[in-house]
PyMOL CGO cylinders between C-alpha atoms (Angstrom):
from pymol import cmd
from pymol.cgo import CYLINDER

trace = [
    CYLINDER, 0.00, 0.00, 0.00, 1.41, 3.38, -1.00, 0.3, 1, 1, 1, 1, 1, 1,
    CYLINDER, 1.41, 3.38, -1.00, 1.73, 6.06, 1.61, 0.3, 1, 1, 1, 1, 1, 1,
    CYLINDER, 1.73, 6.06, 1.61, -0.23, 9.24, 0.97, 0.3, 1, 1, 1, 1, 1, 1,
    CYLINDER, -0.23, 9.24, 0.97, 1.86, 12.40, 0.91, 0.3, 1, 1, 1, 1, 1, 1,
    CYLINDER, 1.86, 12.40, 0.91, 0.10, 15.45, 2.28, 0.3, 1, 1, 1, 1, 1, 1,
    CYLINDER, 0.10, 15.45, 2.28, 1.25, 19.04, 1.60, 0.3, 1, 1, 1, 1, 1, 1,
    CYLINDER, 1.25, 19.04, 1.60, 3.62, 20.25, 4.32, 0.3, 1, 1, 1, 1, 1, 1,
    CYLINDER, 3.62, 20.25, 4.32, 4.07, 16.78, 5.76, 0.3, 1, 1, 1, 1, 1, 1,
    CYLINDER, 4.07, 16.78, 5.76, 7.50, 16.10, 7.28, 0.3, 1, 1, 1, 1, 1, 1,
    CYLINDER, 7.50, 16.10, 7.28, 9.63, 13.13, 6.13, 0.3, 1, 1, 1, 1, 1, 1,
    CYLINDER, 9.63, 13.13, 6.13, 8.34, 9.77, 7.36, 0.3, 1, 1, 1, 1, 1, 1,
    CYLINDER, 8.34, 9.77, 7.36, 10.95, 7.08, 8.02, 0.3, 1, 1, 1, 1, 1, 1,
    CYLINDER, 10.95, 7.08, 8.02, 8.57, 4.12, 8.05, 0.3, 1, 1, 1, 1, 1, 1,
    CYLINDER, 8.57, 4.12, 8.05, 7.00, 5.23, 4.79, 0.3, 1, 1, 1, 1, 1, 1,
    CYLINDER, 7.00, 5.23, 4.79, 10.48, 5.60, 3.28, 0.3, 1, 1, 1, 1, 1, 1,
    CYLINDER, 10.48, 5.60, 3.28, 11.46, 2.08, 4.35, 0.3, 1, 1, 1, 1, 1, 1,
    CYLINDER, 11.46, 2.08, 4.35, 8.33, 0.65, 2.75, 0.3, 1, 1, 1, 1, 1, 1,
    CYLINDER, 8.33, 0.65, 2.75, 8.90, 2.72, -0.37, 0.3, 1, 1, 1, 1, 1, 1,
    CYLINDER, 8.90, 2.72, -0.37, 12.47, 1.52, -0.88, 0.3, 1, 1, 1, 1, 1, 1,
    CYLINDER, 12.47, 1.52, -0.88, 11.60, -2.07, -0.10, 0.3, 1, 1, 1, 1, 1, 1,
    CYLINDER, 11.60, -2.07, -0.10, 9.30, -1.89, -3.14, 0.3, 1, 1, 1, 1, 1, 1,
    CYLINDER, 9.30, -1.89, -3.14, 11.78, -0.02, -5.32, 0.3, 1, 1, 1, 1, 1, 1,
    CYLINDER, 11.78, -0.02, -5.32, 15.05, -1.82, -4.54, 0.3, 1, 1, 1, 1, 1, 1,
    CYLINDER, 15.05, -1.82, -4.54, 14.91, -4.27, -7.47, 0.3, 1, 1, 1, 1, 1, 1,
    CYLINDER, 14.91, -4.27, -7.47, 14.25, -1.54, -10.02, 0.3, 1, 1, 1, 1, 1, 1,
    CYLINDER, 14.25, -1.54, -10.02, 16.14, 1.36, -8.45, 0.3, 1, 1, 1, 1, 1, 1,
    CYLINDER, 16.14, 1.36, -8.45, 19.21, 1.26, -10.71, 0.3, 1, 1, 1, 1, 1, 1,
    CYLINDER, 19.21, 1.26, -10.71, 17.10, 1.49, -13.87, 0.3, 1, 1, 1, 1, 1, 1,
    CYLINDER, 17.10, 1.49, -13.87, 14.94, 4.25, -12.40, 0.3, 1, 1, 1, 1, 1, 1,
    CYLINDER, 14.94, 4.25, -12.40, 18.01, 6.41, -11.77, 0.3, 1, 1, 1, 1, 1, 1,
    CYLINDER, 18.01, 6.41, -11.77, 19.62, 5.98, -15.21, 0.3, 1, 1, 1, 1, 1, 1,
    CYLINDER, 19.62, 5.98, -15.21, 18.22, 9.29, -16.43, 0.3, 1, 1, 1, 1, 1, 1,
    CYLINDER, 18.22, 9.29, -16.43, 20.01, 11.12, -13.62, 0.3, 1, 1, 1, 1, 1, 1,
    CYLINDER, 20.01, 11.12, -13.62, 23.49, 9.61, -13.99, 0.3, 1, 1, 1, 1, 1, 1,
    CYLINDER, 23.49, 9.61, -13.99, 24.89, 12.84, -15.54, 0.3, 1, 1, 1, 1, 1, 1,
    CYLINDER, 24.89, 12.84, -15.54, 23.62, 14.66, -12.44, 0.3, 1, 1, 1, 1, 1, 1,
    CYLINDER, 23.62, 14.66, -12.44, 25.38, 12.13, -10.22, 0.3, 1, 1, 1, 1, 1, 1,
    CYLINDER, 25.38, 12.13, -10.22, 28.61, 12.56, -12.16, 0.3, 1, 1, 1, 1, 1, 1,
    CYLINDER, 28.61, 12.56, -12.16, 28.49, 16.35, -11.82, 0.3, 1, 1, 1, 1, 1, 1,
    CYLINDER, 28.49, 16.35, -11.82, 27.63, 16.18, -8.11, 0.3, 1, 1, 1, 1, 1, 1,
    CYLINDER, 27.63, 16.18, -8.11, 30.60, 13.94, -7.41, 0.3, 1, 1, 1, 1, 1, 1,
    CYLINDER, 30.60, 13.94, -7.41, 32.85, 16.18, -9.50, 0.3, 1, 1, 1, 1, 1, 1,
    CYLINDER, 32.85, 16.18, -9.50, 31.83, 19.09, -7.25, 0.3, 1, 1, 1, 1, 1, 1,
    CYLINDER, 31.83, 19.09, -7.25, 33.34, 17.27, -4.26, 0.3, 1, 1, 1, 1, 1, 1,
    CYLINDER, 33.34, 17.27, -4.26, 36.88, 17.65, -5.69, 0.3, 1, 1, 1, 1, 1, 1,
    CYLINDER, 36.88, 17.65, -5.69, 37.93, 14.42, -3.99, 0.3, 1, 1, 1, 1, 1, 1,
    CYLINDER, 37.93, 14.42, -3.99, 41.56, 13.37, -3.62, 0.3, 1, 1, 1, 1, 1, 1,
    CYLINDER, 41.56, 13.37, -3.62, 43.19, 9.98, -3.06, 0.3, 1, 1, 1, 1, 1, 1,
    CYLINDER, 43.19, 9.98, -3.06, 42.92, 8.93, 0.61, 0.3, 1, 1, 1, 1, 1, 1,
    CYLINDER, 42.92, 8.93, 0.61, 39.90, 11.16, 1.30, 0.3, 1, 1, 1, 1, 1, 1,
    CYLINDER, 39.90, 11.16, 1.30, 37.01, 9.91, 3.41, 0.3, 1, 1, 1, 1, 1, 1,
    CYLINDER, 37.01, 9.91, 3.41, 33.59, 10.60, 1.88, 0.3, 1, 1, 1, 1, 1, 1,
    CYLINDER, 33.59, 10.60, 1.88, 30.12, 10.12, 3.37, 0.3, 1, 1, 1, 1, 1, 1,
    CYLINDER, 30.12, 10.12, 3.37, 27.64, 8.75, 0.82, 0.3, 1, 1, 1, 1, 1, 1,
    CYLINDER, 27.64, 8.75, 0.82, 24.40, 9.78, 2.53, 0.3, 1, 1, 1, 1, 1, 1,
    CYLINDER, 24.40, 9.78, 2.53, 21.43, 7.70, 1.44, 0.3, 1, 1, 1, 1, 1, 1,
    CYLINDER, 21.43, 7.70, 1.44, 23.78, 5.47, -0.54, 0.3, 1, 1, 1, 1, 1, 1,
    CYLINDER, 23.78, 5.47, -0.54, 20.98, 3.31, -1.92, 0.3, 1, 1, 1, 1, 1, 1,
    CYLINDER, 20.98, 3.31, -1.92, 22.28, 0.45, -4.05, 0.3, 1, 1, 1, 1, 1, 1,
    CYLINDER, 22.28, 0.45, -4.05, 25.74, 2.01, -4.26, 0.3, 1, 1, 1, 1, 1, 1,
    CYLINDER, 25.74, 2.01, -4.26, 25.40, 3.67, -7.66, 0.3, 1, 1, 1, 1, 1, 1,
    CYLINDER, 25.40, 3.67, -7.66, 27.88, 6.37, -6.59, 0.3, 1, 1, 1, 1, 1, 1,
    CYLINDER, 27.88, 6.37, -6.59, 30.54, 3.95, -5.37, 0.3, 1, 1, 1, 1, 1, 1,
    CYLINDER, 30.54, 3.95, -5.37, 32.43, 3.49, -8.65, 0.3, 1, 1, 1, 1, 1, 1,
    CYLINDER, 32.43, 3.49, -8.65, 32.88, 7.21, -9.23, 0.3, 1, 1, 1, 1, 1, 1,
    CYLINDER, 32.88, 7.21, -9.23, 33.75, 7.84, -5.58, 0.3, 1, 1, 1, 1, 1, 1,
    CYLINDER, 33.75, 7.84, -5.58, 36.23, 4.95, -5.49, 0.3, 1, 1, 1, 1, 1, 1,
    CYLINDER, 36.23, 4.95, -5.49, 37.97, 6.14, -8.65, 0.3, 1, 1, 1, 1, 1, 1,
    CYLINDER, 37.97, 6.14, -8.65, 38.74, 9.39, -6.83, 0.3, 1, 1, 1, 1, 1, 1,
    CYLINDER, 38.74, 9.39, -6.83, 39.57, 8.34, -3.27, 0.3, 1, 1, 1, 1, 1, 1,
    CYLINDER, 39.57, 8.34, -3.27, 41.36, 5.17, -4.46, 0.3, 1, 1, 1, 1, 1, 1,
    CYLINDER, 41.36, 5.17, -4.46, 42.18, 2.25, -2.19, 0.3, 1, 1, 1, 1, 1, 1,
    CYLINDER, 42.18, 2.25, -2.19, 43.74, 4.54, 0.43, 0.3, 1, 1, 1, 1, 1, 1,
    CYLINDER, 43.74, 4.54, 0.43, 40.47, 6.43, 0.92, 0.3, 1, 1, 1, 1, 1, 1,
    CYLINDER, 40.47, 6.43, 0.92, 37.18, 5.41, 2.52, 0.3, 1, 1, 1, 1, 1, 1,
    CYLINDER, 37.18, 5.41, 2.52, 33.57, 5.49, 1.42, 0.3, 1, 1, 1, 1, 1, 1,
    CYLINDER, 33.57, 5.49, 1.42, 31.10, 5.52, 4.31, 0.3, 1, 1, 1, 1, 1, 1,
    CYLINDER, 31.10, 5.52, 4.31, 27.77, 4.33, 2.94, 0.3, 1, 1, 1, 1, 1, 1,
    CYLINDER, 27.77, 4.33, 2.94, 24.83, 5.44, 5.08, 0.3, 1, 1, 1, 1, 1, 1,
    CYLINDER, 24.83, 5.44, 5.08, 21.55, 3.75, 4.16, 0.3, 1, 1, 1, 1, 1, 1,
    CYLINDER, 21.55, 3.75, 4.16, 18.50, 2.85, 6.25, 0.3, 1, 1, 1, 1, 1, 1,
    CYLINDER, 18.50, 2.85, 6.25, 16.88, 0.38, 3.82, 0.3, 1, 1, 1, 1, 1, 1,
    CYLINDER, 16.88, 0.38, 3.82, 18.07, -3.24, 4.30, 0.3, 1, 1, 1, 1, 1, 1,
    CYLINDER, 18.07, -3.24, 4.30, 16.96, -4.14, 0.78, 0.3, 1, 1, 1, 1, 1, 1,
    CYLINDER, 16.96, -4.14, 0.78, 18.95, -1.32, -0.78, 0.3, 1, 1, 1, 1, 1, 1,
    CYLINDER, 18.95, -1.32, -0.78, 22.01, -2.02, 1.35, 0.3, 1, 1, 1, 1, 1, 1,
    CYLINDER, 22.01, -2.02, 1.35, 21.97, -5.69, 0.39, 0.3, 1, 1, 1, 1, 1, 1,
    CYLINDER, 21.97, -5.69, 0.39, 22.33, -4.67, -3.25, 0.3, 1, 1, 1, 1, 1, 1,
    CYLINDER, 22.33, -4.67, -3.25, 25.04, -2.14, -2.35, 0.3, 1, 1, 1, 1, 1, 1,
    CYLINDER, 25.04, -2.14, -2.35, 27.01, -4.86, -0.56, 0.3, 1, 1, 1, 1, 1, 1,
    CYLINDER, 27.01, -4.86, -0.56, 26.69, -7.12, -3.60, 0.3, 1, 1, 1, 1, 1, 1,
    CYLINDER, 26.69, -7.12, -3.60, 28.04, -4.31, -5.79, 0.3, 1, 1, 1, 1, 1, 1,
    CYLINDER, 28.04, -4.31, -5.79, 31.08, -3.89, -3.53, 0.3, 1, 1, 1, 1, 1, 1,
    CYLINDER, 31.08, -3.89, -3.53, 31.74, -7.64, -3.46, 0.3, 1, 1, 1, 1, 1, 1,
    CYLINDER, 31.74, -7.64, -3.46, 31.45, -7.89, -7.24, 0.3, 1, 1, 1, 1, 1, 1,
    CYLINDER, 31.45, -7.89, -7.24, 34.04, -5.12, -7.67, 0.3, 1, 1, 1, 1, 1, 1,
    CYLINDER, 34.04, -5.12, -7.67, 36.38, -6.32, -4.95, 0.3, 1, 1, 1, 1, 1, 1,
    CYLINDER, 36.38, -6.32, -4.95, 36.43, -2.98, -3.16, 0.3, 1, 1, 1, 1, 1, 1,
    CYLINDER, 36.43, -2.98, -3.16, 37.73, -3.18, 0.41, 0.3, 1, 1, 1, 1, 1, 1,
    CYLINDER, 37.73, -3.18, 0.41, 37.32, 0.45, 1.45, 0.3, 1, 1, 1, 1, 1, 1,
    CYLINDER, 37.32, 0.45, 1.45, 33.53, 0.78, 1.78, 0.3, 1, 1, 1, 1, 1, 1,
    CYLINDER, 33.53, 0.78, 1.78, 32.06, 0.93, 5.29, 0.3, 1, 1, 1, 1, 1, 1,
    CYLINDER, 32.06, 0.93, 5.29, 28.32, 0.24, 5.60, 0.3, 1, 1, 1, 1, 1, 1,
    CYLINDER, 28.32, 0.24, 5.60, 26.10, 1.89, 8.19, 0.3, 1, 1, 1, 1, 1, 1,
    CYLINDER, 26.10, 1.89, 8.19, 22.58, 0.44, 8.13, 0.3, 1, 1, 1, 1, 1, 1,
    CYLINDER, 22.58, 0.44, 8.13, 20.88, 3.30, 9.96, 0.3, 1, 1, 1, 1, 1, 1,
    CYLINDER, 20.88, 3.30, 9.96, 18.93, 6.53, 9.42, 0.3, 1, 1, 1, 1, 1, 1,
    CYLINDER, 18.93, 6.53, 9.42, 21.16, 9.51, 8.69, 0.3, 1, 1, 1, 1, 1, 1,
    CYLINDER, 21.16, 9.51, 8.69, 19.96, 11.11, 11.92, 0.3, 1, 1, 1, 1, 1, 1,
    CYLINDER, 19.96, 11.11, 11.92, 21.40, 8.36, 14.13, 0.3, 1, 1, 1, 1, 1, 1,
    CYLINDER, 21.40, 8.36, 14.13, 24.10, 6.71, 12.01, 0.3, 1, 1, 1, 1, 1, 1,
    CYLINDER, 24.10, 6.71, 12.01, 27.12, 6.01, 14.23, 0.3, 1, 1, 1, 1, 1, 1,
    CYLINDER, 27.12, 6.01, 14.23, 29.69, 7.69, 12.02, 0.3, 1, 1, 1, 1, 1, 1,
    CYLINDER, 29.69, 7.69, 12.02, 33.24, 7.36, 13.29, 0.3, 1, 1, 1, 1, 1, 1,
    CYLINDER, 33.24, 7.36, 13.29, 35.69, 10.22, 12.92, 0.3, 1, 1, 1, 1, 1, 1,
    CYLINDER, 35.69, 10.22, 12.92, 35.47, 13.16, 10.54, 0.3, 1, 1, 1, 1, 1, 1,
    CYLINDER, 35.47, 13.16, 10.54, 35.09, 13.03, 6.78, 0.3, 1, 1, 1, 1, 1, 1,
    CYLINDER, 35.09, 13.03, 6.78, 36.55, 15.14, 3.99, 0.3, 1, 1, 1, 1, 1, 1,
    CYLINDER, 36.55, 15.14, 3.99, 33.32, 15.28, 1.98, 0.3, 1, 1, 1, 1, 1, 1,
    CYLINDER, 33.32, 15.28, 1.98, 29.64, 14.39, 1.95, 0.3, 1, 1, 1, 1, 1, 1,
    CYLINDER, 29.64, 14.39, 1.95, 27.35, 13.51, -0.94, 0.3, 1, 1, 1, 1, 1, 1,
    CYLINDER, 27.35, 13.51, -0.94, 23.54, 13.84, -0.81, 0.3, 1, 1, 1, 1, 1, 1,
    CYLINDER, 23.54, 13.84, -0.81, 22.27, 12.43, -4.12, 0.3, 1, 1, 1, 1, 1, 1,
    CYLINDER, 22.27, 12.43, -4.12, 18.47, 12.54, -4.42, 0.3, 1, 1, 1, 1, 1, 1,
    CYLINDER, 18.47, 12.54, -4.42, 17.98, 12.37, -0.66, 0.3, 1, 1, 1, 1, 1, 1,
    CYLINDER, 17.98, 12.37, -0.66, 15.22, 14.95, -0.23, 0.3, 1, 1, 1, 1, 1, 1,
    CYLINDER, 15.22, 14.95, -0.23, 13.86, 13.44, 2.99, 0.3, 1, 1, 1, 1, 1, 1,
    CYLINDER, 13.86, 13.44, 2.99, 17.32, 13.53, 4.59, 0.3, 1, 1, 1, 1, 1, 1,
    CYLINDER, 17.32, 13.53, 4.59, 17.96, 17.13, 3.55, 0.3, 1, 1, 1, 1, 1, 1,
    CYLINDER, 17.96, 17.13, 3.55, 14.63, 18.19, 5.07, 0.3, 1, 1, 1, 1, 1, 1,
    CYLINDER, 14.63, 18.19, 5.07, 15.34, 16.56, 8.45, 0.3, 1, 1, 1, 1, 1, 1,
    CYLINDER, 15.34, 16.56, 8.45, 17.37, 18.76, 10.78, 0.3, 1, 1, 1, 1, 1, 1,
    CYLINDER, 17.37, 18.76, 10.78, 18.54, 15.87, 12.98, 0.3, 1, 1, 1, 1, 1, 1,
    CYLINDER, 18.54, 15.87, 12.98, 19.93, 14.11, 9.92, 0.3, 1, 1, 1, 1, 1, 1,
    CYLINDER, 19.93, 14.11, 9.92, 21.71, 17.21, 8.69, 0.3, 1, 1, 1, 1, 1, 1,
    CYLINDER, 21.71, 17.21, 8.69, 23.09, 17.86, 12.18, 0.3, 1, 1, 1, 1, 1, 1,
    CYLINDER, 23.09, 17.86, 12.18, 24.52, 14.34, 12.46, 0.3, 1, 1, 1, 1, 1, 1,
    CYLINDER, 24.52, 14.34, 12.46, 26.17, 14.42, 9.06, 0.3, 1, 1, 1, 1, 1, 1,
    CYLINDER, 26.17, 14.42, 9.06, 27.74, 17.86, 9.54, 0.3, 1, 1, 1, 1, 1, 1,
    CYLINDER, 27.74, 17.86, 9.54, 28.95, 16.92, 13.02, 0.3, 1, 1, 1, 1, 1, 1,
    CYLINDER, 28.95, 16.92, 13.02, 31.16, 14.37, 11.29, 0.3, 1, 1, 1, 1, 1, 1,
    CYLINDER, 31.16, 14.37, 11.29, 32.71, 16.64, 8.68, 0.3, 1, 1, 1, 1, 1, 1,
    CYLINDER, 32.71, 16.64, 8.68, 36.11, 18.27, 8.91, 0.3, 1, 1, 1, 1, 1, 1,
    CYLINDER, 36.11, 18.27, 8.91, 36.29, 22.06, 8.61, 0.3, 1, 1, 1, 1, 1, 1,
    CYLINDER, 36.29, 22.06, 8.61, 36.68, 22.75, 4.92, 0.3, 1, 1, 1, 1, 1, 1,
    CYLINDER, 36.68, 22.75, 4.92, 34.93, 19.54, 3.85, 0.3, 1, 1, 1, 1, 1, 1,
    CYLINDER, 34.93, 19.54, 3.85, 33.24, 19.69, 0.47, 0.3, 1, 1, 1, 1, 1, 1,
    CYLINDER, 33.24, 19.69, 0.47, 29.50, 19.03, 0.34, 0.3, 1, 1, 1, 1, 1, 1,
    CYLINDER, 29.50, 19.03, 0.34, 27.39, 18.33, -2.74, 0.3, 1, 1, 1, 1, 1, 1,
    CYLINDER, 27.39, 18.33, -2.74, 23.65, 17.71, -2.99, 0.3, 1, 1, 1, 1, 1, 1,
    CYLINDER, 23.65, 17.71, -2.99, 21.38, 17.04, -5.94, 0.3, 1, 1, 1, 1, 1, 1,
    CYLINDER, 21.38, 17.04, -5.94, 17.71, 16.32, -6.38, 0.3, 1, 1, 1, 1, 1, 1,
    CYLINDER, 17.71, 16.32, -6.38, 14.25, 17.51, -7.29, 0.3, 1, 1, 1, 1, 1, 1,
    CYLINDER, 14.25, 17.51, -7.29, 12.98, 21.04, -6.84, 0.3, 1, 1, 1, 1, 1, 1,
    CYLINDER, 12.98, 21.04, -6.84, 10.07, 23.11, -8.05, 0.3, 1, 1, 1, 1, 1, 1,
    CYLINDER, 10.07, 23.11, -8.05, 10.83, 24.86, -11.32, 0.3, 1, 1, 1, 1, 1, 1,
    CYLINDER, 10.83, 24.86, -11.32, 9.54, 28.38, -12.05, 0.3, 1, 1, 1, 1, 1, 1,
    CYLINDER, 9.54, 28.38, -12.05, 5.72, 28.51, -12.06, 0.3, 1, 1, 1, 1, 1, 1,
    CYLINDER, 5.72, 28.51, -12.06, 5.56, 28.90, -15.84, 0.3, 1, 1, 1, 1, 1, 1,
    CYLINDER, 5.56, 28.90, -15.84, 7.35, 25.55, -16.37, 0.3, 1, 1, 1, 1, 1, 1,
    CYLINDER, 7.35, 25.55, -16.37, 4.19, 23.48, -15.99, 0.3, 1, 1, 1, 1, 1, 1,
    CYLINDER, 4.19, 23.48, -15.99, 5.41, 20.27, -17.68, 0.3, 1, 1, 1, 1, 1, 1,
    CYLINDER, 5.41, 20.27, -17.68, 8.58, 20.33, -15.58, 0.3, 1, 1, 1, 1, 1, 1,
    CYLINDER, 8.58, 20.33, -15.58, 6.66, 20.83, -12.36, 0.3, 1, 1, 1, 1, 1, 1,
    CYLINDER, 6.66, 20.83, -12.36, 4.33, 18.02, -13.38, 0.3, 1, 1, 1, 1, 1, 1,
    CYLINDER, 4.33, 18.02, -13.38, 7.36, 15.77, -13.68, 0.3, 1, 1, 1, 1, 1, 1,
    CYLINDER, 7.36, 15.77, -13.68, 8.75, 16.99, -10.35, 0.3, 1, 1, 1, 1, 1, 1,
    CYLINDER, 8.75, 16.99, -10.35, 5.42, 16.29, -8.65, 0.3, 1, 1, 1, 1, 1, 1,
    CYLINDER, 5.42, 16.29, -8.65, 5.15, 12.75, -10.02, 0.3, 1, 1, 1, 1, 1, 1,
    CYLINDER, 5.15, 12.75, -10.02, 8.78, 11.97, -9.25, 0.3, 1, 1, 1, 1, 1, 1,
    CYLINDER, 8.78, 11.97, -9.25, 8.50, 13.36, -5.72, 0.3, 1, 1, 1, 1, 1, 1,
    CYLINDER, 8.50, 13.36, -5.72, 5.31, 11.42, -5.00, 0.3, 1, 1, 1, 1, 1, 1,
    CYLINDER, 5.31, 11.42, -5.00, 7.12, 8.27, -6.10, 0.3, 1, 1, 1, 1, 1, 1,
    CYLINDER, 7.12, 8.27, -6.10, 10.53, 8.81, -4.49, 0.3, 1, 1, 1, 1, 1, 1,
    CYLINDER, 10.53, 8.81, -4.49, 10.06, 10.93, -1.35, 0.3, 1, 1, 1, 1, 1, 1,
    CYLINDER, 10.06, 10.93, -1.35, 7.72, 10.94, 1.64, 0.3, 1, 1, 1, 1, 1, 1,
    CYLINDER, 7.72, 10.94, 1.64, 7.50, 14.72, 1.88, 0.3, 1, 1, 1, 1, 1, 1,
    CYLINDER, 7.50, 14.72, 1.88, 6.86, 17.56, -0.57, 0.3, 1, 1, 1, 1, 1, 1,
    CYLINDER, 6.86, 17.56, -0.57, 7.88, 20.08, 2.08, 0.3, 1, 1, 1, 1, 1, 1,
    CYLINDER, 7.88, 20.08, 2.08, 10.86, 22.18, 1.05, 0.3, 1, 1, 1, 1, 1, 1,
    CYLINDER, 10.86, 22.18, 1.05, 10.79, 21.45, -2.67, 0.3, 1, 1, 1, 1, 1, 1,
    CYLINDER, 10.79, 21.45, -2.67, 10.95, 25.18, -3.32, 0.3, 1, 1, 1, 1, 1, 1,
    CYLINDER, 10.95, 25.18, -3.32, 14.27, 25.41, -1.41, 0.3, 1, 1, 1, 1, 1, 1,
    CYLINDER, 14.27, 25.41, -1.41, 15.56, 21.85, -0.83, 0.3, 1, 1, 1, 1, 1, 1,
    CYLINDER, 15.56, 21.85, -0.83, 18.94, 22.95, 0.53, 0.3, 1, 1, 1, 1, 1, 1,
    CYLINDER, 18.94, 22.95, 0.53, 17.75, 25.55, 3.04, 0.3, 1, 1, 1, 1, 1, 1,
    CYLINDER, 17.75, 25.55, 3.04, 19.03, 23.48, 5.99, 0.3, 1, 1, 1, 1, 1, 1,
    CYLINDER, 19.03, 23.48, 5.99, 22.53, 22.99, 4.60, 0.3, 1, 1, 1, 1, 1, 1,
    CYLINDER, 22.53, 22.99, 4.60, 23.09, 26.29, 2.83, 0.3, 1, 1, 1, 1, 1, 1,
    CYLINDER, 23.09, 26.29, 2.83, 23.70, 28.28, 6.08, 0.3, 1, 1, 1, 1, 1, 1,
    CYLINDER, 23.70, 28.28, 6.08, 26.45, 25.82, 7.00, 0.3, 1, 1, 1, 1, 1, 1,
    CYLINDER, 26.45, 25.82, 7.00, 28.37, 26.21, 3.75, 0.3, 1, 1, 1, 1, 1, 1,
    CYLINDER, 28.37, 26.21, 3.75, 30.73, 28.81, 2.40, 0.3, 1, 1, 1, 1, 1, 1,
    CYLINDER, 30.73, 28.81, 2.40, 30.97, 29.39, -1.35, 0.3, 1, 1, 1, 1, 1, 1,
    CYLINDER, 30.97, 29.39, -1.35, 27.52, 27.89, -1.77, 0.3, 1, 1, 1, 1, 1, 1,
    CYLINDER, 27.52, 27.89, -1.77, 26.45, 27.59, -5.40, 0.3, 1, 1, 1, 1, 1, 1,
    CYLINDER, 26.45, 27.59, -5.40, 23.59, 25.94, -7.28, 0.3, 1, 1, 1, 1, 1, 1,
    CYLINDER, 23.59, 25.94, -7.28, 23.33, 24.69, -10.84, 0.3, 1, 1, 1, 1, 1, 1,
    CYLINDER, 23.33, 24.69, -10.84, 19.98, 23.90, -12.48, 0.3, 1, 1, 1, 1, 1, 1,
    CYLINDER, 19.98, 23.90, -12.48, 19.01, 21.44, -15.18, 0.3, 1, 1, 1, 1, 1, 1,
    CYLINDER, 19.01, 21.44, -15.18, 15.81, 19.93, -16.62, 0.3, 1, 1, 1, 1, 1, 1,
    CYLINDER, 15.81, 19.93, -16.62, 14.25, 23.38, -17.00, 0.3, 1, 1, 1, 1, 1, 1,
    CYLINDER, 14.25, 23.38, -17.00, 14.90, 24.09, -13.33, 0.3, 1, 1, 1, 1, 1, 1,
    CYLINDER, 14.90, 24.09, -13.33, 13.42, 20.85, -12.00, 0.3, 1, 1, 1, 1, 1, 1,
    CYLINDER, 13.42, 20.85, -12.00, 16.76, 19.39, -10.90, 0.3, 1, 1, 1, 1, 1, 1,
    CYLINDER, 16.76, 19.39, -10.90, 19.43, 21.15, -8.85, 0.3, 1, 1, 1, 1, 1, 1,
    CYLINDER, 19.43, 21.15, -8.85, 23.09, 20.45, -8.06, 0.3, 1, 1, 1, 1, 1, 1,
    CYLINDER, 23.09, 20.45, -8.06, 24.30, 22.40, -5.03, 0.3, 1, 1, 1, 1, 1, 1,
    CYLINDER, 24.30, 22.40, -5.03, 27.76, 22.51, -3.50, 0.3, 1, 1, 1, 1, 1, 1,
    CYLINDER, 27.76, 22.51, -3.50, 29.82, 24.35, -0.93, 0.3, 1, 1, 1, 1, 1, 1,
    CYLINDER, 29.82, 24.35, -0.93, 32.53, 24.14, 1.72, 0.3, 1, 1, 1, 1, 1, 1,
    CYLINDER, 32.53, 24.14, 1.72, 31.69, 23.33, 5.31, 0.3, 1, 1, 1, 1, 1, 1,
    CYLINDER, 31.69, 23.33, 5.31, 32.44, 26.16, 7.71, 0.3, 1, 1, 1, 1, 1, 1,
    CYLINDER, 32.44, 26.16, 7.71, 31.07, 25.77, 11.25, 0.3, 1, 1, 1, 1, 1, 1,
    CYLINDER, 31.07, 25.77, 11.25, 31.08, 29.57, 11.65, 0.3, 1, 1, 1, 1, 1, 1,
    CYLINDER, 31.08, 29.57, 11.65, 28.27, 29.74, 9.11, 0.3, 1, 1, 1, 1, 1, 1,
    CYLINDER, 28.27, 29.74, 9.11, 25.84, 27.85, 11.35, 0.3, 1, 1, 1, 1, 1, 1,
]
cmd.load_cgo(trace, "trace")
């Protein structure tokens, strides 16, 4: 049974778990259209060999290959994912590629027991996480000063872009548990970042945001 999304409703963890249990088998194909967005988001992190990067809402691990190619074997990828079904597929991806530098945290972003401080954090199509202050607090508490942060996802386009906003609505109803904040998806992370910038694609319906963590900005 699909969970009804009401206007202004906050993210719902149980609804998200049910949603991704249904979607896990098909998730990789569903995200194919947005692979150029993923590539650009990861490029915005400016990762270096031996960096530690938090992959927040890692899903089936679609970002792992690009992240691994940048941090190399000396670096670490910390995959934070609350869906057991999605994480099972992510683990299979890591095993198939023989990567030994991916740490898995099966937990909500708000309570994930992240060890140490990371050099970067990626939020790729994780609207519910970005709209939950406890989740944002936990992730940023485990970033080094100067860490790079990149986020990408759905947002409302200008009002005149009716077809685009129709797509955003359908995609959000299918892939999030909350429509709250679609006008400004990054409003919880923007105050924490210096040099914050946003790119737009798909007639304004998709954003790619990035910046540098500076605790003085929060």
